[in-house]
Every structure is written in structure tokens, then in C-alpha cells.
C-alpha positions in Angstrom: -93.5 52.8 -3.5 -94.1 52.6 0.3 -94.2 55.6 2.5 -91.4 55.6 5.2 -92.1 56.6 8.7 -90.2 59.8 8.0 -92.4 60.7 5.1 -95.6 60.6 7.1 -96.8 64.1 8.4 -97.4 64.6 12.1 -99.5 67.3 13.7 -99.2 68.9 16.9 -101.9 71.1 18.5 -100.7 73.9 20.9 -103.2 75.8 22.9 -102.0 79.1 24.4 -103.9 80.7 27.5 -103.1 84.0 29.0 -104.3 85.6 32.2 -103.5 89.1 32.4 -104.0 91.3 35.5 -103.5 95.1 35.9 -101.1 95.9 38.8 -101.4 99.7 38.0 -103.1 101.3 35.0 -100.0 100.8 32.8 -98.3 97.8 34.5 -99.7 94.2 33.7 -98.9 90.8 35.1 -99.4 88.0 32.6 -99.2 84.2 33.2 -99.3 82.1 30.0 -99.6 78.5 29.6 -99.3 76.0 26.8 -101.7 73.0 26.7 -102.3 73.7 30.6 -98.8 73.4 31.6 -95.5 75.4 31.3 -96.8 78.2 33.1 -94.6 81.4 32.6 -95.4 84.9 34.3 -94.0 88.0 33.3 -94.5 91.8 33.6 -94.9 94.6 31.1 -94.9 98.4 32.0 -94.9 101.6 30.0 -92.2 104.3 30.6 -92.9 107.3 32.8 -93.3 109.6 30.0 -96.5 108.0 29.1 -97.7 107.4 33.0 -96.0 104.0 33.7 -93.3 103.2 36.1 -90.7 102.0 33.6 -90.1 98.8 35.7 -90.5 96.4 32.9 -90.3 96.1 29.2 -93.1 97.7 27.4 -95.7 95.4 25.6 -94.2 96.5 22.1 -90.6 95.4 23.3 -92.0 91.9 23.9 -93.9 91.8 20.5 -90.8 92.8 18.8 -88.7 90.2 20.5 -91.2 87.7 19.6 -90.9 88.8 15.9 -87.3 88.3 16.2 -87.6 84.7 17.3 
């Protein structure tokens, strides 16, 4: 029995890099890339009740969304 091309396993290496900078004590600007390309930038912030400005989703909101995907 010979292996068909569909039966052969393929591997793919993904390397994620994140550069995170503090804009304020509670607001962070993150730039994430995959394999050195596909750069995406996003902001996270905490709500005013804990010292943030409430201007962006919290880190926990991003984490929760990531789990849902």
C-alpha cells in the first residue's frame, strides 16, 4: 500500500512576536507579528474604576475573545 499525498503529514512553524509599550500606566499599545510579517497593532486599557481611561478593551476581554475563537 502506498501513501497518497493527502496522507502525508505537513508541518507549519508559526513564530509570534509581540512588542508592547506603555502609553499610560494602564494603557498598552501592542504590535504583534507572525513570522516577521502580518503586523497588527492594538490597544488595551483598564476601566476608570481601576485607574485606566476605559478607552479600549481590557486585556482580559482580548484573552476571553481569543479563547472563543
